[in-house]
C-alpha positions, 0 to 999 in steps of 0.5 A: 479560490481559483484553480487552474492548473494544467492537471484539472479541476481537482489538483490545487497549487498553493504556493506562499503568496495565496493567502494562508487563510484561502489555503487553509478555507480549502483544505479545510472544505475538502477534508469535510468533505472527504472525512468519510467519503470511504467509497465516493467519487471525488478525488484530490491532490493538494500541491505546494510548491516550495516554501514556508505556510503557516496552515493547520489542516486534517486529510480525508479519503481520497487525496493526496498530500505532496510538495512541490520541491525538489527535496523534501526540506523546500516546502513546509507546513510549519502550524501542522497537517493530520489525519484523524479517526473520529468519522468512526466510533472509539476512534477507529482508524481501521478504515482510513484508508487511501489518502497520502503524503509525499514530498515535503516537511511538517513542524505541527506548531498548531497541532494540539502538543504540537504531535503530527497524528497521522492515525492509518491502516492499508495505502495512506503511504508515508514517503520522502517526509521529514517530520520534524514536529517538536511532539513526534508522529503518531500512528494512532488517534487518541480519545481527548477526552479519556486518553484511550487509543483508537484501533490502526491496522497497517500501515506504510512509510519510506523515505522519510526522517522523522527527527523525534519519537514515532510513537505507533500505539495502538497501532496494530503491525506496520512497515518502514524503508530507508526511513530513521527517526528519534526514538521508536516507541512500542510494536503491538503484533508486527513491525517490519523495519528494511534498510533503516537507519535507526531500527529497533532491535530484533534480538526479542522477536516474539516478546516485542514483534519486531523485524530488522532487515539491514540492507534493502536489496533494491530499490529505486523510490518511486517518481514525484512531479515538482516544479521550476518557476512559474508553471515549469513542471517536471518528474523526479525518477530516483535512480536504482539502488540497492544494497541501501541504507536510509533515506536517498536524501538526507546528505545528498539530493536524490541520484536520478533524472528530470523529466518534462511534464511534455512528455507525459500525456495527461488523462482526465475522467471526462474526455480520456478513453482507452483508446487515446491513452493508447495511442499516446504510450504508442507513441513512446508517451508517459502518463499521468492520471490527475483524480477522478474516476478513469472507464476503460473500454480496453485494458490499457497496454504498456508495450515500450521500456521505461515507460511511467504511468502515475496517478495524482490524488487516488484517481481510479481506473476501471475495466469495463469488457473482463480485459485487465485495466493494464497490461506491460509487456516484457521491457525493462523498467517500467513505473506504475504508480499511485491508482487505484483498480477496480474490477469491472462488472464482467469479471477479468482474469487480471487487474493487472498484468504485468508480463504475459504469460511466459516472459522470460527476458532478465532485468535486473539491472531495470526493473520494471516497479510497481508503487502505492497501488490498491487492487479492490474488487467491489466496495465502490459498487460490484465487481469481478475478477479471478487475479488482482495482479499477475506477476509474470515478468521476473525481477518486479519490484513492489512497494506498497500494494494491497490486493482487497477483495471487499468485506463491506460496501456495494456488492460485498458477498461470497456471491457477488465480488468473486475472486480467487487470488490477490495475487500470482507470482509467476516470474523468479527474484520478484522482491515485495515490500508491504504487501497487504492482501486480504479476504480472496476467496482461495489463495491470497497469494499464490508464489509459483517463481523462484527467487521470491522475497517478501518484506511484511504481509499484513492479511485477513482470510476471507469472513465469509465462507458461507460452509466448511465444505465450500471452502477446501482446498488440496481437492478437498482435503484441507480446510479454507485455502492456506493465505500464504502459498507457495507452490510446491515446485519452488526451490527458493524463497524467503518471506520475512515478518507475516501477519495472517488474520481471522475473522470467521463473520458469516459461519463455522469455518476452518483454514488449516494453515495460516502459510503454506511453503515447500520443507526445502532449504531454500525455502525460508521464513521469519518472524510469523504470526497468526492471531483471532480477531474475533467470529462464530465459536467453533472457526478457527486457524488451526496451524502456523505454518505447514501444521505447525503453531497452536491454533487461534480460534474463539474459546482461546484464552486471551495470552492464546489468541496470538500465535507465532513462530520464528523460523521456518524452518526451524533454525 
């Protein structure tokens, strides 16, 4: 099928006049290439103009599927779209990363039992979706021969409607924001619902592992691409919402503004450089990254308010000279969305810097928002950085962030992919929905600013400390580093639905606390859980929070391999 778009060769734009067989053949070809291509170089975006499509296909790594209408119901995939988990043994979806669905409807008329299956873990967001499938939405993979469910571990859904039931099955943790469904079937370890119309009650926590917050305090939904007429593209920028509940488009078109594609510099991996992109940013252009790998000799500098940097098809940017990939000035309303940022061969102080050190401006009326970002230290290639994301500005909002020191793949090793922290928050009044932060060598999350709010936390502490004496905090007084650390000087902070898990793979190691926070009335933590996954005998998470909670370890009875705490300080 010919593929000529303004976005380059790996963005496929389909319309209803094309043959359904041709569309399905192309989508199937891409899936076969990408099904098990976990650390490959290929990237794709499959975009559908308004209309109905009688096709059925699957989605693999580094593939985005999106509608180009103003409303999700403008594009309907009547056959079905799924993410299966057949490439790993036992239908295991715990490595089904880096794929996305956005701004379309799925009926699943041709799928098995008319079910839409999205068996995913981190970095696989569902946004602005309408799942009309009669069999509902399943978040795990069932073996068709045995009926057994494979593992899945951590996903994200926002601004979506599911007409029927959502069945997590063996999905271990999940966050849903500003969505609604017919019913929600079950939970395993940690399910968080923020601003959802039909969320289950949290009254029976932890027997039922639900955390429910009625309204979303502040959010701007992610900008998205749409088309009018023939190849007349726009980016729609939704308006800021406060104390919202339910999908933004459920009863009327989402409020916001449209920007013509001519306002964007469209990068290309073969020709764009940090110099050319920075020149575009300096004159007020926004930047759209189509699929590809972008090597940057210098950091990209965002100097102007309301700048948008938007990725299609999981574009990857890599700093090559020991600098951050992106540095944002202390300005209003910046959007960074849909990117993978990989550590380069030279150690970077951070990979994304939001505001310089000492930022002091207030941005409450127009915050910077970070959406659907993977910040990755090794995996495809070796790399190093001190910090993944450094937030210095105030009022920043994060929406689905995965900060991952690779536990497998190229360059993964205690002395090779070195990185201290996934996230450091120095600014005040930051709000994050869906923080996935794993395997860094010191605190996974270090929160130094006041007024922070976190909704859902998924974290595996590092698999590979070589020895206990090499992995101690508090000047060597405490075993290991807490995953979630709120600094001692913080006086106001609140977090909901935190899960911290351990698999000490390489040697016996202990971590004293999964979570450490100041013992003060202004710091409140709701619904915490620790889980022993596997590992060398003699290792453990000793406490859930601040010396409270029993250990989880190799010799725990099965019922004690998970420990929970409801509130800290205790109500």
